[in-house]
Biopython code that builds the backbone (N, CA, C, O; Angstrom):
import numpy as np
from Bio.PDB.StructureBuilder import StructureBuilder

atoms = [
    (1, "MET", "N", (40.827, -10.058, 17.488)),
    (1, "MET", "CA", (40.719, -11.683, 17.194)),
    (1, "MET", "C", (39.011, -11.393, 18.022)),
    (1, "MET", "O", (38.878, -11.587, 19.231)),
    (2, "ALA", "N", (38.006, -10.986, 17.258)),
    (2, "ALA", "CA", (36.548, -10.720, 17.832)),
    (2, "ALA", "C", (36.343, -12.393, 18.801)),
    (2, "ALA", "O", (36.662, -13.562, 18.588)),
    (3, "ALA", "N", (35.688, -11.698, 19.821)),
    (3, "ALA", "CA", (34.516, -13.062, 20.555)),
    (3, "ALA", "C", (33.903, -13.607, 20.330)),
    (3, "ALA", "O", (32.916, -12.876, 20.241)),
    (4, "ASN", "N", (33.542, -14.769, 20.055)),
    (4, "ASN", "CA", (32.997, -15.547, 20.070)),
    (4, "ASN", "C", (31.887, -15.584, 20.927)),
    (4, "ASN", "O", (31.997, -16.042, 22.064)),
    (5, "ASN", "N", (30.514, -15.016, 20.363)),
    (5, "ASN", "CA", (29.393, -14.969, 21.615)),
    (5, "ASN", "C", (27.946, -15.910, 21.204)),
    (5, "ASN", "O", (26.811, -15.763, 21.658)),
    (6, "GLN", "N", (28.386, -16.800, 20.296)),
    (6, "GLN", "CA", (27.518, -18.249, 20.038)),
    (6, "GLN", "C", (28.259, -19.192, 22.094)),
    (6, "GLN", "O", (29.166, -19.318, 22.918)),
    (7, "GLY", "N", (26.965, -19.488, 21.702)),
    (7, "GLY", "CA", (26.800, -20.641, 23.524)),
    (7, "GLY", "C", (26.582, -22.113, 22.836)),
    (7, "GLY", "O", (26.331, -22.813, 21.855)),
    (8, "VAL", "N", (26.856, -21.983, 24.015)),
    (8, "VAL", "CA", (26.939, -24.034, 23.892)),
    (8, "VAL", "C", (25.445, -24.814, 23.943)),
    (8, "VAL", "O", (24.772, -24.382, 24.880)),
    (9, "PRO", "N", (25.042, -25.436, 23.477)),
    (9, "PRO", "CA", (23.886, -26.092, 23.870)),
    (9, "PRO", "C", (24.316, -26.849, 25.014)),
    (9, "PRO", "O", (25.532, -26.915, 25.195)),
    (10, "VAL", "N", (23.427, -27.525, 25.946)),
    (10, "VAL", "CA", (23.440, -28.342, 27.008)),
    (10, "VAL", "C", (21.640, -28.413, 26.357)),
    (10, "VAL", "O", (20.793, -27.705, 25.812)),
    (11, "VAL", "N", (21.933, -30.266, 27.064)),
    (11, "VAL", "CA", (20.745, -31.013, 27.420)),
    (11, "VAL", "C", (20.079, -31.470, 28.876)),
    (11, "VAL", "O", (20.804, -32.139, 29.612)),
    (12, "ILE", "N", (19.471, -31.323, 29.080)),
    (12, "ILE", "CA", (19.573, -31.289, 29.801)),
    (12, "ILE", "C", (17.795, -32.458, 30.350)),
    (12, "ILE", "O", (16.903, -31.634, 30.552)),
    (13, "PRO", "N", (17.511, -33.216, 30.467)),
    (13, "PRO", "CA", (16.596, -34.547, 30.759)),
    (13, "PRO", "C", (15.265, -34.651, 31.636)),
    (13, "PRO", "O", (15.060, -35.172, 32.733)),
    (14, "SER", "N", (14.435, -33.962, 30.746)),
    (14, "SER", "CA", (13.316, -33.943, 31.630)),
    (14, "SER", "C", (12.987, -34.462, 32.744)),
    (14, "SER", "O", (12.435, -33.741, 33.576)),
    (15, "ASP", "N", (13.189, -35.544, 32.970)),
    (15, "ASP", "CA", (13.176, -35.727, 34.134)),
    (15, "ASP", "C", (14.062, -34.742, 36.172)),
    (15, "ASP", "O", (13.814, -34.582, 37.368)),
    (16, "VAL", "N", (14.969, -34.485, 35.206)),
    (16, "VAL", "CA", (15.981, -33.166, 35.721)),
    (16, "VAL", "C", (14.836, -31.737, 35.925)),
    (16, "VAL", "O", (13.958, -31.543, 36.765)),
    (17, "TRP", "N", (15.162, -31.159, 35.120)),
    (17, "TRP", "CA", (13.338, -30.072, 34.014)),
    (17, "TRP", "C", (12.781, -30.124, 34.903)),
    (17, "TRP", "O", (12.771, -29.326, 35.840)),
    (18, "GLN", "N", (12.385, -30.786, 34.809)),
    (18, "GLN", "CA", (10.649, -30.191, 35.059)),
    (18, "GLN", "C", (10.781, -29.814, 36.754)),
    (18, "GLN", "O", (10.275, -28.773, 37.173)),
    (19, "PRO", "N", (11.465, -30.704, 37.620)),
    (19, "PRO", "CA", (11.414, -29.897, 39.442)),
    (19, "PRO", "C", (11.732, -28.805, 39.346)),
    (19, "PRO", "O", (11.039, -27.902, 39.814)),
    (20, "LEU", "N", (13.861, -28.404, 38.159)),
    (20, "LEU", "CA", (13.522, -27.182, 38.527)),
    (20, "LEU", "C", (12.737, -26.222, 37.611)),
    (20, "LEU", "O", (13.101, -25.052, 37.723)),
    (21, "MET", "N", (11.599, -26.484, 36.601)),
    (21, "MET", "CA", (11.485, -25.967, 36.582)),
    (21, "MET", "C", (9.709, -25.723, 38.169)),
    (21, "MET", "O", (9.374, -24.727, 38.809)),
    (22, "GLU", "N", (9.490, -26.261, 38.162)),
    (22, "GLU", "CA", (8.384, -26.168, 39.890)),
    (22, "GLU", "C", (9.326, -25.075, 41.141)),
    (22, "GLU", "O", (8.926, -24.109, 41.791)),
    (23, "ILE", "N", (10.548, -25.680, 41.094)),
    (23, "ILE", "CA", (11.178, -24.809, 42.298)),
    (23, "ILE", "C", (11.684, -23.557, 41.621)),
    (23, "ILE", "O", (12.681, -23.012, 42.094)),
    (24, "ARG", "N", (11.072, -23.037, 40.529)),
    (24, "ARG", "CA", (11.425, -21.826, 39.810)),
    (24, "ARG", "C", (10.019, -21.857, 39.517)),
    (24, "ARG", "O", (9.750, -20.845, 38.871)),
    (25, "ALA", "N", (9.262, -22.391, 39.658)),
    (25, "ALA", "CA", (8.087, -20.880, 39.277)),
    (25, "ALA", "C", (7.982, -20.616, 40.740)),
    (25, "ALA", "O", (7.869, -19.425, 41.029)),
    (26, "GLN", "N", (7.993, -21.267, 41.491)),
    (26, "GLN", "CA", (8.327, -21.241, 42.881)),
    (26, "GLN", "C", (7.733, -19.774, 43.215)),
    (26, "GLN", "O", (6.728, -19.064, 43.255)),
    (27, "LEU", "N", (9.655, -19.906, 43.504)),
    (27, "LEU", "CA", (10.060, -18.942, 43.289)),
    (27, "LEU", "C", (9.781, -17.781, 43.158)),
    (27, "LEU", "O", (9.857, -16.886, 43.999)),
    (28, "ASP", "N", (9.404, -17.728, 41.977)),
    (28, "ASP", "CA", (8.705, -16.155, 41.056)),
    (28, "ASP", "C", (7.916, -16.228, 41.454)),
    (28, "ASP", "O", (8.129, -15.144, 41.998)),
    (29, "SER", "N", (6.556, -16.610, 41.982)),
    (29, "SER", "CA", (5.714, -16.333, 42.321)),
    (29, "SER", "C", (5.832, -15.841, 43.559)),
    (29, "SER", "O", (4.893, -15.078, 43.785)),
    (30, "GLU", "N", (6.975, -15.995, 44.955)),
    (30, "GLU", "CA", (7.007, -15.127, 45.723)),
    (30, "GLU", "C", (7.970, -13.943, 45.072)),
    (30, "GLU", "O", (7.878, -12.939, 45.778)),
    (31, "CYS", "N", (8.759, -13.768, 44.080)),
    (31, "CYS", "CA", (9.557, -12.376, 43.511)),
    (31, "CYS", "C", (9.576, -12.935, 42.437)),
    (31, "CYS", "O", (10.135, -13.891, 41.899)),
    (32, "PRO", "N", (8.468, -11.748, 42.093)),
    (32, "PRO", "CA", (7.641, -11.989, 39.934)),
    (32, "PRO", "C", (8.498, -10.776, 39.694)),
    (32, "PRO", "O", (8.688, -9.659, 40.176)),
    (33, "GLY", "N", (8.974, -11.639, 38.591)),
    (33, "GLY", "CA", (9.799, -11.472, 37.489)),
    (33, "GLY", "C", (11.142, -11.807, 37.691)),
    (33, "GLY", "O", (11.795, -11.628, 38.719)),
    (34, "ALA", "N", (11.745, -12.630, 35.949)),
    (34, "ALA", "CA", (13.228, -13.399, 35.800)),
    (34, "ALA", "C", (14.171, -12.552, 36.629)),
    (34, "ALA", "O", (14.148, -11.341, 36.846)),
    (35, "PRO", "N", (15.180, -13.690, 37.123)),
    (35, "PRO", "CA", (16.377, -12.565, 37.056)),
    (35, "PRO", "C", (16.831, -12.278, 36.121)),
    (35, "PRO", "O", (16.518, -12.616, 34.980)),
    (36, "THR", "N", (17.922, -11.374, 36.598)),
    (36, "THR", "CA", (18.266, -10.527, 35.519)),
    (36, "THR", "C", (19.549, -10.861, 34.837)),
    (36, "THR", "O", (20.559, -10.851, 35.540)),
    (37, "PRO", "N", (19.681, -11.213, 33.330)),
    (37, "PRO", "CA", (21.111, -12.098, 33.271)),
    (37, "PRO", "C", (22.191, -11.960, 33.367)),
    (37, "PRO", "O", (22.976, -12.835, 33.002)),
    (38, "ILE", "N", (22.732, -10.357, 34.102)),
    (38, "ILE", "CA", (23.737, -10.431, 35.603)),
    (38, "ILE", "C", (23.106, -11.771, 36.579)),
    (38, "ILE", "O", (23.442, -12.936, 36.366)),
    (39, "GLU", "N", (22.179, -11.376, 37.628)),
    (39, "GLU", "CA", (21.709, -11.877, 38.394)),
    (39, "GLU", "C", (22.219, -13.276, 38.318)),
    (39, "GLU", "O", (23.060, -13.853, 39.007)),
    (40, "GLU", "N", (21.450, -13.708, 37.235)),
    (40, "GLU", "CA", (22.142, -15.520, 36.892)),
    (40, "GLU", "C", (23.799, -15.843, 36.724)),
    (40, "GLU", "O", (24.306, -16.818, 37.279)),
    (41, "LEU", "N", (24.822, -14.600, 35.622)),
    (41, "LEU", "CA", (25.683, -14.837, 36.037)),
    (41, "LEU", "C", (26.150, -14.697, 37.729)),
    (41, "LEU", "O", (27.020, -15.408, 38.232)),
    (42, "LEU", "N", (25.485, -13.776, 38.371)),
    (42, "LEU", "CA", (26.493, -13.483, 39.511)),
    (42, "LEU", "C", (26.555, -15.318, 40.626)),
    (42, "LEU", "O", (27.353, -15.744, 41.460)),
    (43, "ARG", "N", (25.000, -16.003, 39.882)),
    (43, "ARG", "CA", (24.360, -16.756, 41.112)),
    (43, "ARG", "C", (25.288, -17.738, 40.472)),
    (43, "ARG", "O", (25.247, -18.632, 41.318)),
    (44, "GLU", "N", (25.938, -18.082, 39.723)),
    (44, "GLU", "CA", (26.797, -19.070, 38.548)),
    (44, "GLU", "C", (27.812, -18.957, 39.087)),
    (44, "GLU", "O", (27.865, -19.959, 39.801)),
    (45, "VAL", "N", (28.896, -18.264, 39.273)),
    (45, "VAL", "CA", (29.667, -17.663, 39.775)),
    (45, "VAL", "C", (29.941, -18.243, 41.339)),
    (45, "VAL", "O", (30.774, -19.016, 41.814)),
    (46, "ILE", "N", (28.561, -17.301, 42.016)),
    (46, "ILE", "CA", (28.870, -17.545, 43.886)),
    (46, "ILE", "C", (28.955, -18.626, 44.061)),
    (46, "ILE", "O", (29.666, -18.950, 45.012)),
    (47, "GLY", "N", (28.173, -19.921, 43.116)),
    (47, "GLY", "CA", (28.002, -21.409, 43.377)),
    (47, "GLY", "C", (29.586, -21.591, 43.552)),
    (47, "GLY", "O", (30.391, -21.594, 44.484)),
    (48, "HIS", "N", (29.605, -21.760, 41.985)),
    (48, "HIS", "CA", (31.377, -22.153, 41.745)),
    (48, "HIS", "C", (31.741, -22.157, 43.301)),
    (48, "HIS", "O", (31.671, -23.268, 43.828)),
    (49, "TYR", "N", (32.130, -21.057, 44.144)),
    (49, "TYR", "CA", (33.191, -20.870, 44.873)),
    (49, "TYR", "C", (32.562, -20.901, 46.114)),
    (49, "TYR", "O", (33.237, -20.827, 47.141)),
    (50, "GLU", "N", (31.114, -21.019, 46.146)),
    (50, "GLU", "CA", (31.015, -21.725, 47.691)),
    (50, "GLU", "C", (31.765, -23.185, 47.756)),
    (50, "GLU", "O", (32.347, -23.703, 48.708)),
    (51, "ARG", "N", (31.516, -23.762, 46.184)),
    (51, "ARG", "CA", (32.269, -25.328, 46.271)),
    (51, "ARG", "C", (33.387, -25.641, 46.669)),
    (51, "ARG", "O", (33.640, -26.832, 46.848)),
    (52, "CYS", "N", (34.421, -24.573, 46.930)),
    (52, "CYS", "CA", (35.330, -25.150, 46.964)),
    (52, "CYS", "C", (35.690, -24.240, 49.093)),
    (52, "CYS", "O", (35.551, -23.064, 49.429)),
    (53, "ASP", "N", (36.089, -25.329, 49.866)),
    (53, "ASP", "CA", (36.969, -24.693, 50.640)),
    (53, "ASP", "C", (37.765, -23.058, 51.649)),
    (53, "ASP", "O", (37.674, -22.350, 52.652)),
    (54, "LYS", "N", (38.760, -23.403, 49.928)),
    (54, "LYS", "CA", (39.818, -22.409, 49.850)),
    (54, "LYS", "C", (38.627, -20.326, 49.902)),
    (54, "LYS", "O", (38.701, -19.186, 50.361)),
    (55, "THR", "N", (38.075, -20.896, 49.367)),
    (55, "THR", "CA", (36.715, -19.603, 48.934)),
    (55, "THR", "C", (35.690, -19.589, 49.464)),
    (55, "THR", "O", (35.688, -18.458, 49.950)),
    (56, "ALA", "N", (34.550, -20.156, 49.804)),
    (56, "ALA", "CA", (33.472, -20.771, 50.495)),
    (56, "ALA", "C", (33.368, -19.153, 51.775)),
    (56, "ALA", "O", (32.363, -19.441, 52.424)),
    (57, "ASP", "N", (33.733, -18.196, 52.167)),
    (57, "ASP", "CA", (33.493, -17.683, 53.549)),
    (57, "ASP", "C", (33.637, -16.673, 52.574)),
    (57, "ASP", "O", (32.633, -15.980, 52.735)),
    (58, "GLU", "N", (34.636, -15.944, 51.196)),
    (58, "GLU", "CA", (34.568, -15.237, 50.246)),
    (58, "GLU", "C", (33.705, -14.850, 49.469)),
    (58, "GLU", "O", (33.349, -13.795, 48.945)),
    (59, "ALA", "N", (33.351, -16.184, 49.491)),
    (59, "ALA", "CA", (31.776, -15.697, 48.232)),
    (59, "ALA", "C", (30.757, -15.478, 49.071)),
    (59, "ALA", "O", (29.892, -14.642, 48.805)),
    (60, "GLN", "N", (30.735, -16.594, 50.774)),
    (60, "GLN", "CA", (30.085, -15.996, 51.416)),
    (60, "GLN", "C", (29.608, -14.427, 52.404)),
    (60, "GLN", "O", (28.703, -13.814, 52.970)),
    (61, "ASP", "N", (30.721, -14.450, 52.113)),
    (61, "ASP", "CA", (31.023, -12.791, 52.131)),
    (61, "ASP", "C", (30.879, -11.362, 51.424)),
    (61, "ASP", "O", (30.772, -10.235, 51.908)),
    (62, "PHE", "N", (30.935, -12.051, 49.435)),
    (62, "PHE", "CA", (30.272, -11.465, 48.876)),
    (62, "PHE", "C", (29.645, -11.094, 48.503)),
    (62, "PHE", "O", (29.691, -10.081, 47.807)),
    (63, "CYS", "N", (27.862, -12.351, 49.051)),
    (63, "CYS", "CA", (26.439, -12.062, 49.001)),
    (63, "CYS", "C", (25.841, -11.932, 50.178)),
    (63, "CYS", "O", (24.661, -12.102, 50.486)),
    (64, "LYS", "N", (26.656, -11.652, 50.736)),
    (64, "LYS", "CA", (25.465, -10.078, 52.541)),
    (64, "LYS", "C", (26.104, -8.777, 51.836)),
    (64, "LYS", "O", (25.435, -7.745, 51.889)),
    (65, "ARG", "N", (27.744, -8.744, 50.974)),
    (65, "ARG", "CA", (27.342, -6.884, 50.860)),
    (65, "ARG", "C", (26.572, -7.041, 49.617)),
    (65, "ARG", "O", (25.427, -6.604, 49.731)),
    (66, "ALA", "N", (26.845, -7.511, 48.515)),
    (66, "ALA", "CA", (25.265, -8.108, 47.355)),
    (66, "ALA", "C", (24.095, -7.628, 48.072)),
    (66, "ALA", "O", (23.439, -6.741, 47.526)),
    (67, "GLN", "N", (23.649, -8.161, 49.447)),
    (67, "GLN", "CA", (22.437, -8.789, 49.337)),
    (67, "GLN", "C", (22.148, -6.529, 50.570)),
    (67, "GLN", "O", (21.350, -5.606, 50.737)),
    (68, "ALA", "N", (22.964, -6.824, 50.794)),
    (68, "ALA", "CA", (23.202, -4.803, 51.558)),
    (68, "ALA", "C", (22.980, -3.262, 50.954)),
    (68, "ALA", "O", (22.496, -2.181, 51.289)),
    (69, "TRP", "N", (23.896, -4.113, 49.461)),
    (69, "TRP", "CA", (24.289, -3.111, 47.792)),
    (69, "TRP", "C", (22.451, -3.057, 47.755)),
    (69, "TRP", "O", (22.056, -1.926, 48.036)),
    (70, "LYS", "N", (21.588, -3.815, 47.535)),
    (70, "LYS", "CA", (20.356, -4.605, 47.051)),
    (70, "LYS", "C", (19.378, -3.944, 47.019)),
    (70, "LYS", "O", (18.602, -3.498, 46.173)),
    (71, "LYS", "N", (19.625, -3.924, 48.974)),
    (71, "LYS", "CA", (18.986, -2.622, 50.013)),
    (71, "LYS", "C", (18.804, -1.729, 50.222)),
    (71, "LYS", "O", (17.990, -1.139, 50.932)),
    (72, "ARG", "N", (19.830, -1.396, 49.399)),
    (72, "ARG", "CA", (19.568, 0.223, 49.382)),
    (72, "ARG", "C", (19.366, 1.296, 47.954)),
    (72, "ARG", "O", (19.418, 2.523, 47.871)),
    (73, "THR", "N", (19.102, 0.154, 46.849)),
    (73, "THR", "CA", (18.733, 0.588, 45.445)),
    (73, "THR", "C", (17.369, 0.527, 45.300)),
    (73, "THR", "O", (16.847, 0.839, 44.230)),
]
sb = StructureBuilder()
sb.init_structure("model")
sb.init_model(0)
sb.init_chain("A")
sb.init_seg("    ")
for serial, (resi, resn, name, xyz) in enumerate(atoms, 1):
    if name == "N":
        sb.init_residue(resn, " ", resi, " ")
    sb.init_atom(name, np.array(xyz, "f"), 0.0, 1.0, " ", f" {name:<3s}", serial, name[0])
structure = sb.get_structure()
């Protein structure tokens, strides 16, 4: 069975989208370059597990290890 790579369209109201883009522009000015697809994916995964009481500490530990690794590279 072949994997389906098509995305699902998401509609975000402009009153939500505009403030998010302003925040993103501010962050990009301090750290130029858009996040890579892997960084975006990791952000989503970590955000999910940070919301769960059972996994929040592990998610934070993962972030610390990832940041330490990123500083070495």
